[in-house]
N, C-alpha and C positions, 0 to 999 in steps of 0.2 A: 377218894375224898371228893368225890362230885366231879372229877373230871376222867375222861376215858386214861388207859396207859398211851404214852405215844407211841405210834407205830414203829416198829425198828424194820425200816426197809433203807438197804445201801443205796448212797447217792448213785443218781445215774442222769449225769448233766449232758443236756443236749450239746450235739456237735454239728459244724460244718452250717450248711443253709438252714438249719431249724434253728440254731443258735443265733444266727445274724437275723431271721425274721422276727424271732422273740425278741431280742434286745432293742430291734428298731419300732417294734409297735410298742413296747413297755416305755421306751425314753420318746417316742412322738405324743405318746397318751399324757405324759409327765409335762411336756412342752405345751401341750394344748392348754392343760390347767394352770401353769404357771404364765403363760404369755395371756390369759384371759383374764388374770389376775389387774394385768395393766394396760390391756389394750385397748379399755374404753376410755382412760384417762383424758388422750387427747381428742377425743370425740366428745367431749361430755356437752361442750358449747352447740356444736349442731344438732345433738338428742335435744338437750333442752328445747331448741329453736322449734324442732320439729313436733316434739309432742308436747307444747306448750308447758313446760315447767321451769320454776324459778331455779336460781343458783344453789339456794339452799337444798330442795326437795331432789335435784337432779344427785345429787350428793350419794341417795340413797343406792343409786345404781351399782356404785362402788361397795357401800358399806353393807348392803346386803351380800353380796355374792362373797364377801369379807368374812362377815361372819356366819354364816352355811361353812364356809370353807374351815374355820379354825374350829368347828361344833363337828364336822366329820372327821376329821384327819385323825386324831387320837381313838374313834371309834373303830379304824378300818382292820385293826389286827384282829379284834374280838369277830367283826362282823364276817372278814375272810374266813376265820374259823369255823364258823357256823354253818354259813352258806357254800363254801368252799371258794377256795381262791378264783378258781377259774368260772364260778357263776357270778360270783361277786365283781370282779375287775369287769366282766361282759355288761353286766348290769349295769354298770358305773358308765362304761363308755356309751351305751344306747341311752340310758338317762340325759347325760352330757350333751350329745348330739341332739338331741330331741327337743331339751329344753334351748339348746342352743339356735335350732329353729325359728321355737317361738317366741326369743327375745328378738329376732330378727323383723319376727311378722306384728310384734306388739305398737297398739297405736297409741295407746296411754302411759302413762309414768308408772301405774301403780301395778300395771299387768307384766311391764318393762321389769320393773322391781320384784315382783312376783316368782317370774320364770330366771332370772339373774338368782335368786337365792337357791331356786331348784337347781340350776346351772353349778352351784358352789356344791352342792352335796354331790351331784356325779363327777365334779373335778376334784374334790378332795377325796374320793374314793380312790383315782387315778394315781396320785403323787406316790403313797406310802406302797401301795399293791405294787407300782412300778420298780420302786425298789427293791421289793424283795423278789419279785421276779427276775430281774437283772443279777441278785445277788445268788438267786438259785441257777443261775444258767452257767456259772462258772464255778470250778473247784476251790477248795481252801487257799491254795497258795496265790490264788488270781483275785482273791477279794477286794487288794488292793485296787488293779485294774475294773472291776465291778463297779467298786463305789466312785472311780473315778468319772465312768461313762454317764452314772446316775447326775454327780455333781456337775458335769456339762450341762445338763438340762436345768439344774437350778439357775444357775449364773447367767445363762443365755437366754431363758424362759424372761424375767423380770427387764432384762438389757432389750430384748427384741419388740415386746409387747406393744410399748409406744411408736416404736419406727415404725411397725406393721398397723398399726391403729392410724398412725397419719398418713401413711402413703394409701391405706383404702378408703379411707373417707375425705381425703384429697381428690382422690381418681375416679371414686365411685359413690358411695352415701355409708352413712352409718351403718345400714342394716347388712352391710356384705361384712363386717369384724364378727358378725356371729352367723351368717350363712357359708364363709370361708370355712368353717368348722365340719359342716355337716356332710361333705364327701369325704373328708379325712377320717371322719369319727364312723362312717359308713365303712368304711376300708377297716379301719381298727377294728371295729366290732367284729367282723368275719375275723380278721387275722388273730384275734383273742379267743373266739371261739374256736379255732382250728390248732390253736399252737400254746396255748397259756395252760399249765397242768396245776392242779392241787398240789399244795404242798403236804408232801407226805408225812414232815414232821408235825404239822398243825395238831394241837389237840380241840375237840370240837367241845366246846362248854355245854354242861348239861342243860342249859336255858338261858335266854337272853337277862341281863341285868337291867330290868327297866327302870328302877329307881335311879342308879347310878348313871345312866343315860340322862334321866332327866334333870340330876343335879348337875350334869356337865353341859346340857344345854343353859341352864340358869347361870353356873358360873362362868363359863368360856365366853358364851353368846354377851354377857351383861358388860364383861371386861373388853370383850371388842367392842362393844357399841361406846363403852367411856372412852375407849382410845382414838375411835373414829370423829366421834362427836366431841369431846372434851372441849378441843381447842375453839371451836366455832361457838360453844356454847359458854365460855369464859372459864370452865374447869368448874371449881367446887363453888363458883359463886350462883352456879346453877342448882335448883333443887333436882331437876331429874339426873342431874350425872351424879350428886349425892345418894339418890335412890338407888341408880345401878350400881353403884359402887358398893355400895352396903347389901345388894343380892347378890352379888359379884362374891364377895367374903361367904355370904351365906350359903350359895351354893358349892364353893370350892370344899368350905369346911365339912360338910355334908358328903359330897364326894369322897374327900379323904377317909371320913369315917368307913363308909359304904364298901370302899375298895379293901381296906384294911380289915373288915370284918367277914368277907364273904370267899369262895374261892372260886367264883366263875363272872368276877368283877368287869366291868366294859369297858374300864381301865385299870389295868393291874399296876397300880401306883408300887406294890412289894417290890418290883422290879429294882427302885430306888434304892434298895440295899446294896446292890452292885456298883462299889467304890466307884470305879471308871465310867460309869452310864451319869452317875451325880455330876460330876466334871466335864463329861462330854455333853450333857443337857447344858450347864451355861456357856459353854463354849458354843454351841448352837443357838444360844439364844443370842450372845453377842456377835456371833455371825450374821446372823438375821438381820440384828439390829446394824452391823456396817453393810450389809449388801443392800437392802433396800432404801437406807438412809441415804446411802450415797448414790443411789440412783433416782430417789427424790428430789434432792436438794441440787445436783448439778442444772437438770434441765431450768428449773425454776431460775437459777442461777443466770445463766447464757441467755434467757429470753428477756428475763427482765432487765438485766445488767447490762447484757452484750448486744439484744438486738437481734437475738438467732431466732430461726423459725423452728416449729416443732418439728418439721421433716428434716432437717438441716440438724440440730441437736441428734434426732434419731438415729440419721445414717453417721454421725461423727460416733456415737458410742458402739458401733458395729467393730470395728477392728482391735477395738479391747478385748469385747467379749470372746472374737477368734483367737486372740493371743491364749485367753484362758482356757478356749477349748483346744489348743494344740499343747499346752503345758499339763491338763490334766492325764493324758496316757503316758508321761513321763513321770508324774509323780506317783500314779498307778503303779509304774514298773519298778520304781525306787522303793516303795513300799514293799512291792512282791519279792526284793532284792533284800529286804532286810534293814533298809536304811531307817535310822530311829525317826519316828514321825515328829517328836518333840522337835528336833531341828528342821525338820520341813516347814512346821506351825509357826516357827520362831522366823524363821527365812521369810514366809509369807506375810507375817505380821511388820518387817521391814519394811518391806514394798510395799505396801497398803497404807504404812505411816508416812514414807515417803512420797506418794501421791496423794494423799492429803496434805502434806504439809506445800507441795507444790501449787497445790489451788490455793491453800490460803494466802499467797502472795500475789494472785491475781489484779491485774490492774483493768482501767477502761479500755487500754489498749491491746489487752490481750486477744491473740487469734488463735482458731483453730491448731495451727501448728504450734501454738506455745504448750497447747494440752495433751498430743498427741503421746508425748515421750511418759507423762504422769498415768494417761489409761491403761498402756502397756504394761508399766508398773502394777497397776491397779488389776489385769488380768491375770496377770502372772502369779502375784499376791495370794487373790482370790482362788485360784486353782492351788497353791501349795498349803492354804488354809483349808478349805471344802474337803478334800477327800480326807487327810486323816482325820479328820474333827468326823465325818461321816463315819468313818470305821470305828471310833471311840464307842458310837452308839450301841455298836453291837458287840465289842471285845467281850471275850468269854463268856458269854451269855448261852442257855441250852437253846437248842434250834426250836423247840418248840414256843421261845420267848422271844424270839426275833421279830414276829410281825407285830407286836406288841412295842416291843421297845422302838422299831422304828418310825410305827403311830406316834409316839410321844415323842420322839426326836423332830421330826417333821412338824408337829406341833407347836414345839417352842422354836422352833426357829420362826414361823410363820408371826409366831406371837412377840417373839423379839423384832422381826420387821415393824411390825404394828407400835410397840413401843419405843421402837427409834425414830419411826415419823413422826411420831405424838411429842418426844421430847425435842426432836428436831423444830417442829413447829412452835411450838411454846418458846422455845430458845431465840429463833425468831421474829417472834411477833414482840417479846422484851427486847430484844437486843435493837429491831428497828425502832420502838420507842425511844430506847436510849440513845442512838445513835442521831435520830433526828433533833431531840432536844439539843444534843451538844453542837448540833451545824445551826440550828436556829438561831444561835447566840451569837453568831458571827455574820449573819443575815439581817440587816436593819438600816436604817437611814443613816447612820454616822459612819457604816465602813465605806471605805473608799471605791473599795472591790465591788461589793453588791450596787451601788450606784452607777458606776462606770459600766456592768453589764446588763443592767435594766436600759440603760440610755443606750446600748449599743443595741440590744434585741429591738428597743423600740423603735431606732431610726430604720432598723432592718425591717420591720413592718410598717412602717412610713411610706418607705421607697416604694415598697410594692402597692401602694396606693390605699392602703388602710385607714380610719379617722384617726385622729389623734385617741379618743376615747379605747376603739377598738384595740389601737396598738398598744396602748397600756395595756389593757387587759391582756392581750396575748402574750405581752412579754412577762408578765406577773405568770401566768401559767407557763410557758416555757422554763421560766426560773424554777417553778415549783416543779415541772417535771426533772430538771436536774439534780434538782434536791433529792427527790426520789429514787432515781436511779444511783448517786452516789452513797444514799443512807443505804441502799439493797445491796450494793456490790460492798461494803463494809461488814455490812452482818452477814452476808452468805460467807466471806472470808473467814470471819469469826466462826462462822458455823463448821467450815472445814476443817479448822483448828479444833474446834469443841470434839468434832468426830473422831480426829485422829489420837485425842488425850482417850478416847474411850477403847480407841483399837489395843493402847499399850496396856487396857487391863487385862487381856487376854494373857501377857508373859507371864506374871506371876500363877495362874491357873494351870497353863503346862506345865510348870513346873511340879505343881503336885497329883500330876497324871500320874500312874504307876505303869510303866513301860512293859508292855507283856513281852513274854518271849514270841520268836517268828510263830512257831509253832502252835504258838495259843490264843495269836491275834482273833482268830475269827472261827468257833468251831464249825466244822461240816453242816451245811444249811441240809442236807437232808441225814 
C-alpha cells in the first residue's frame, strides 16, 4: 500500500547503565525544550532594552518559538520514521544547540526572532522523540513508569523555566539563558549519537508528504499566531486576526482531506479511529490548558497583587514541582500494578481543583505560607493526571503508530496550553474592566471613606515636604495604585475559580474512556 511491512524484531530493551544514560539523555533534552519555552518570559524587559525593541515587538521572541514548536511536534513521528530516530533526534539536538548559541549572540530583534524560530524547530524534535525513546527503554509491563518519567519533564520544564531565566538574568545577563544550553546540548548530542537507536517497529514512508506539511504549517501556524496575538490585537476587532483565523480553518480542512486520502500522510489523522486516542487527545488538551494556564496566572497574581519579585515567585514554585516529581514514580508503579487509571486521574482532578479553590480565596494579606499547601496539592494532582493521560495516548495502538500518536498528543497538549493562556488573558481583560467599573462607583467626592483616605495620603506627603499641588497629585496616584491592586486581586481570584471549573470538565470525559486490560494497556514497543 505504499509502506513497507513493519520488520518483525523481538524486543531488546537496554539495561543497566545503558538504560540510565539513554533515559537521562532523553529527559534532559525534553527538559531543555520545555524550559526554553518559558525561560525568556521573565527576561523580556532586559532583552528589549538591550536590543532596542518595543514591548509589542519583543513578544515575537516568545511567539516565534511557540509557532515553530507547535508546527514541528506533530511531524516528529513522520520525520523520525523517514530519517531514522537516531539521526533525527541527534540532528534536533545539534540544531537546538547551535540556534541557542546564535540566539545569545543576536544583537538585533529580528535576528533573535529568526533564531528563536529555528530553536523551536530543533526543540520540537526533542520532545516527542524523547517520549518514544523512554517508552522504548522499558518493557511493556513498565510502561506506566516510563510515562511517569517523561511526565516529570513536562511538569518541571514550564515550572523551572521562569526561575532559571530570572536567576540567570539577575546574576549575569539575558544572553546566558541561551548560552547555558550549549554545553548541555553538546554532551547530549554525543550521548544521543552513541546511545539512541532506531525504532525497529518504525515503518519508513515511501516519500515525504510535502503538501501535508504545507497545510499543517498554514493551519497550526495560523492558529498559534491567533492565540498568541489575539488579546493584544483585540481579537476579532482586528482584520489581521480574522485573516489568520480563516487561514487556519482552510489549512486544517486541507490537512484533514490530505491525511485521509493518502497512505504516507505527514500527520496520520486516521489514528483517531482509535476510541481511546480521541479521548486521550481531549484530556491532553485540557491537561495542557490547566498546566500552562495555572503556571501563567500565578506569577502575574503574586507580582501585581502581592508585590513579589520574579525570582521570589520562581523559587516559590519549585517545592510543588518537586512534589510532582516524587509522586510520578509512585503513580507509575500503581499503573504497573494494574490500579485503575480512571481512579488515579479523578484523584488528581480533586487535588488540582482544591488547589485552585484555595487560590481563589487569596487576600491582600496572603503570604507564601498560605500557598505552600495548595502547591503541594497541585504537584500531587498534576502527577496523578499526567502519567495515566499520557498512557492513554498510546493505548491499544500498533507499535508502528506509536511515534505518530505521541507527536499528535504532545502537539495537542501544547495547543491546549496556548488556548488556556489565551482564554485566561481574555477573561482577565474583561474581568479587570468589570471589577474596575464596579469599584469606581464607590470612589467619589460624596464617599466619606474616599475623602478621608485622600486627606490622609495628602497629609502624609505634605509632612514629607511636598507642596500642596504635588501632595494632591501624589495622593491621587497612590489611590489609583490601590485601586489597581485591588481590582487585579479580585480578577485573579476569579480567574483561579474559572480554571477550577475547567478542571471539572475532565471528570465526564474520564468516565467515557474504555478501561483496557492490564496486558493490553500498551503493546510492546518493539
